[in-house]
Structures are given as C-alpha cells and as structure tokens.
N, C-alpha and C positions, 0 to 999 in steps of 0.2 A: 547710481547703478549703471552698467556699463551694456546698453541695449542699442543704442543708437551710435551710427557713425558719423562724426562732424565733417559735413559737406566742405568745409574748408582746411582741410587736414594737410598739414605741411609735407607728410611723408605718407604717399599713399599706402604703404607697407604697414603703417601704423594705425591701429584701431584705437579711436579716442572719444571718449564719452561726449555726448551733445553739448554739454557745457564749456569744453576744450579744454577741461582740469586733470581729467584722470586718463591714464594709459591702460588700457583693456585687454590689448592684444597685438599680436603680431600676425600678419596675413601669410607669408611667408614661410613654410617650414624649413627651407633651407637659407633662412638669414644666419649670417654669422657674426655681423657689427650691426650696432644699433645706437643711434645719436638721439636721445631725447629731448624734444623740443625746449625751451627754457618757460615755455607757457606751463607745463604739466608742474602739478603741486602733488601728484598721486599715484603710485605706481600699484594698479589695482591686482586682485585675487587672480592668480595664475595667469598673469599678463604675458609670460613667456614662454607659457605650456606647449604652444604650437610650434615653436623653433627650439625646443628644451634640447634636442640631440645635435644642433649645427652652433648654437651661440656661442661664439669665442669671446667679445667682449661688448662692454656696454658704457656709454658714457650717460651718467645720471647728473642732471644741472642743479644748480644750488635753489631752483625753486623747488624741488621736490621735499615736501615735509614729512611723508609718510610712504613706506613700502609696507604693503599689506600681504596678507597671510598666502604661501605659498606662490609667492610672485615669481622666484626662480626656480622652483622644485625642478629637480632631475635635469638641471642644465650641466649636463656631464662634462662639456667641453669648456665650460667657463672657467678661464685661468685666473683671474684676477678682476676685483672690483673694486671701486673707489666709491663710500658712502659719504657723499657731502656734507658738510658743517649747517645742514639746514633740515637732515631729517630728524625728526622727532619721536617717530614711532616706526620699529619695527617687528612686523606680525609674526606669528607662529610659523614655523617650517617654511620660513621664507627663501632659505638658500640649502634647504635638506636635500642631501644626494648630489650636491655640486662635487662631485669627484675629483674635479681637477684644479679646484679651488685649494691653495696652498696655507694664505693667510689672510687675514681681514682684520680693519681697524675700526672701532666704534668712535664716532667723535664725541666732541664735548657737547654737541646738540643732543643726542639721545636721551630723552627720558623715559620710554616706554618700550620695553622688550618682552612681549607677550610670554613666549617661553622659550626653551632652544631652538632658534631658528637655523642652526648649522650642525643638526643631528644627521650622523652618517654622513659627513662629507670626509671620505676615506683619506685624502691627502691633506686636510688641514690641520698642520701642527701647531699652530700659534693663533689665539684671539688677542689683539691689543687694544687699549682703551685710551684715548686722549686723555692725559693727566688732568686736564680742567673739567672733564665731566662729573657732574656731583651726585649723580645716581648708580654709575657702575666703575667697576675696576678689575684688572688683569692681576692675577699673581700666577708666575710661569706659564702665562699662555692660557689659564683657566679663567674664564668669566664669571667674576661676582657680583652681586648687588654690592653698593658702596658700603663698607664696615664688615663687609665678609661674613655676613649672616645668612645670606643664601648662596646656594652654587646656582647659577645661570646654564653655564655650557661648559663641557670638557671637551675640546677638539677632538674629532674621532681619529685625526691621522697624526696624533702626537703618540710619542713611543712612551705610552704611559704603562708599566708593568704591575706597580704596587702605586696606590694614591691613599695617602693619609688625609684624611679632612681634617680641616684646623678647627679647634676646640672651639670658635667664635660662631661656627654654623649652627643653625638652628633648623634650616630648612635646604633638603636637597631638591633641587627644582624638577618639575616636569619634565622627562626625556633628556636630564643634564648629561646623564652619562650614554645616552642610546647609541650603539653602533661603536663604542670604544672596543674594538676587537682585540686589542694587545692587551686589555686589562685583565690581570690574573688575581689580584687580592685589593681589596679595599677596607681601611679602617675606619668605622663609622663611630664618632665619640657619643658619650652619653648627653651631650648636648642637644642632639639631633633630636627633634621632635616630630618631625614631618618627613616622609620621603615620597616624591610626587608621583604621580602615574609615569609608568615607563622610566621610571629614573634610571635603570641600568637594563633596560632590554636591549637584546640583540648584542649582549657582550659575551660573545661566544667562548672568550677562554677563560671567563671569570670562573676560580675555583671553589671558592667558599667565602660565607659573609657571616658576620655576628652581626644580629639587628639588637640594639640596645635597649635597654627596659625603659628608656623615655619615650619610645615609639608605641603608640597605641592602635594603630591601623596601618595596613598593608594596602596600599592602593592598588589599581588594577594597574596590571601588565607591569609590574615593578620589575622583575626579572624574566619576563617573556623572552623565549628562545635563549636563554642561558645555558646551552646543549651541554658545556663542561663542569655548571656547578653540582660539584660533589656532596658539599654541605652547606646548609644554611640552618641558622638557629634562630627560632621563632620563639621571643622572650614571653614570660606569663603576664606581661603588660597589653598585649594585643588582645583587643575585644573583636575585632574586624579584620577579616581577610578577602579582598576585594575581587573585582573579575580579572580572571585567568593571571594573576601575578606570578605563578609559578608552570605556567603552560610551556611544555615544550622544554623543560630542564633536565639535567642528568642525574640528579642525585638519587641513592637507591634505598634511602629512608628517610622519614620525615615525622617528627613531633608534633603535634598539634597541642598547645597547652589547654588546662583547664579555663583560662579566662577568656575563650574565644567564644563570641556568641552568634557570629554571623560568618558564613563563608561564601563567596559568590561564585557566580557560573564559572566553568572551566578552570577554575583553581589551580587544579594539579592535572589537568588533562595531557593525555599524550606525555607522560614522563616515563619513558619505555623502559630505565633503569629501574625503577621504583620496585622493592619489594617489600618492603616492611613500613607501616602507618601506625604510630605509636597515637592513638587519640586520649589525651587526659579528661575530655568531659565526661563527667558522670551521668548525666540525663541527657542522652543524643535528642530528647523531642522538645526541649525547650531552644535548640540550635536552630537558626535560621538558616538555609540550604538552599543555594541555588541549582541550577541545571548542570549535569554530566561535569560535577567537581573532581571526579575520577572516570577512567577510561574503562570500557568494558575489559580490556586485556589485564587491568590491574586489579579488578573485581574478581577475575579469575585467577591470578598468580600470587597477588601480593597476600601477605597475613596481615590482618588488621589487629592490632593488639588495643585492647580495651581494659578499664578499671575491672578489679577483679569482682566488683560488687554489682556490676552493668552488664553483665554477659545478656541476661535474657531481653533488657531494652533495645540492645544493638541487634540480636537475632532476629527481633521483631519491628525492628525499625524499617521504614518504606524504602530508604536509600542504603544504609548499613547492611541490612539482611540480603543485599546482592552480592557481598563478599562470601565466595566459597570458604575461606579459611577467617574463622573470628576466633582469636584467643585472648586468656586475660593474661594482663603483665604477671 
C-alpha cells in the first residue's frame, strides 16, 4: 500500500512506496510527461489521478508487471501509451475516459485483464493484441478472450453502428460496450448465456435490443442511460432483473415476463417515456422487489397491465398499488 514516500526517490515529483516497487502518485498536478524508473514493478491504483488533466505522455519501463485499477483514469490529454512486454495484469478502468487515446496494443505478456480497462475512451478506435498472446485476441479492433468466447472491450471511438456478436461468444463482459455512443443496434446470438454488469451502459444511441432466451439474468446497469433505447425484449427465460439495468432508458413500453422472480433497486427508474408496463407475473406477492423500481412519475402516468385473474392482488400489493392506472390485459 502507498502510504510512505521513499526518501531515496529518483524523481521528487514521483510518490513511491517505501519498498521502492510501486508508483503511488504524482505530486505536481501540472505534470505533462513522466518517465517511470526501472525499479518500479507496479503502477498503483489512481497513480496519475493528481495530474490527470495535464498528462500527455508516460514512459513505462520493462520492469513493470502490473498496472492497477484506475491508474490512468480520466487522463484526458494522454495521446498514446506503450504497454511493455513485461506487464502481466491490467486492472479495471485503468484507462477509462482517456479521451485523447486513439489506439492501444496489448503485448503478449498480458495474462489478466480484470474487465474493460478502456471504457468511455471516446477517441479509441482500435485495440490490438500481439499475435503471440495466449490469452487475448483482437477482431476488427474489438478485444476478446482467446477463442472468442468472451468479449472484453469494444473501443468507444470506433465507428460501430451495428455490431453482430459472433456465435462463438457465450459471455459479453462487464462494461464491454460501455460508452459506445455511436452504436445503434446489436445482435446477440443464442449462444450468449451471460451479459455482464454495465455491458451496454452509456450507449446513448442504441435503439433496440433482443435479449436471447439463453440469458437468465439481466445484471446491474446493463443498459443504464441508454437514452435512445426504444425497444427491449426480455425473454421468458429471465428469472432475475438486477440493480438499475434500465435506469434512464427511452422506451415507452416494457414487458416483464412471468419467469421473473426478482427485480432489483431502481430497475426502471427515470424512464421518462414509459407509458405502459405489461407484467405477466400472476402472483406479485412472491416477487422479490427492490426499492424505487419505478419512478413516482411512472406510478402516476403509466398504465400497469396485469393478468386478468390477478387484478385484486396488484391493487392490494404494497408496491404496485401505487399505480393510479391498473388494467387487465
């Protein structure tokens, strides 16, 4: 942990752990260039947080084996970076929101990428991988685990209007498409069984999504802030809807299938265009419900459509009874 400043520091602008192995931070917030000494093996969490607005370039030596979570987050002026062939681990959100970064290459040494370290990099058009890397590969600039069973990261700056996920994919990784603002549509094949937290969050232009019947859980934040999302199809295979997966979405109608057993906090909160909610669950009393799954405005203006033999149960339910308009299908 980075609590002690090494007294034998090579560069007085660098904050280094007492054992001399971890770069913990930068003193001067106006720093534009950094040359990391070859005694450093780890770039610590939020190491460049202090100079995030000014940093333009950094030289990482071959001694570094790990770049930790948030290390370069919001370094908005960082134009390029070379990850040396010594790095084994890249943490989560490592280069998140580095909006000047255009390309990045994953060297053959990398064995672990926690999850999308390049989310919301608005200028990033391509992620490439050394052909000798045994764990990751790139297809048309999109980062996959080797064998293309899992999507790790789609570059936010790539001009992706429509994306067809390969049939080899079983998992869409956490935050993998986050911030892909140009994405209009995505085709998810039936091979996909898992869609990670925040996978399509902040995809502001995404218009419609069909979730395949192979998926049983909609994780937290999956489609968070997809303002243009006009239609989403939740299949009858889904048993759990997580925390805020559709928060701030743009659809005017949603159908919750009978298979759903739980709905997490803020699941459909602030969906301002929402006018109709079709819920197929016959007994709402067995449904596990989080807090504020719908906004007060929705309770006032939306029509809640329920099964024909369940009207009384919904009108007496502690949550659904708040809707002013409850009708049978």
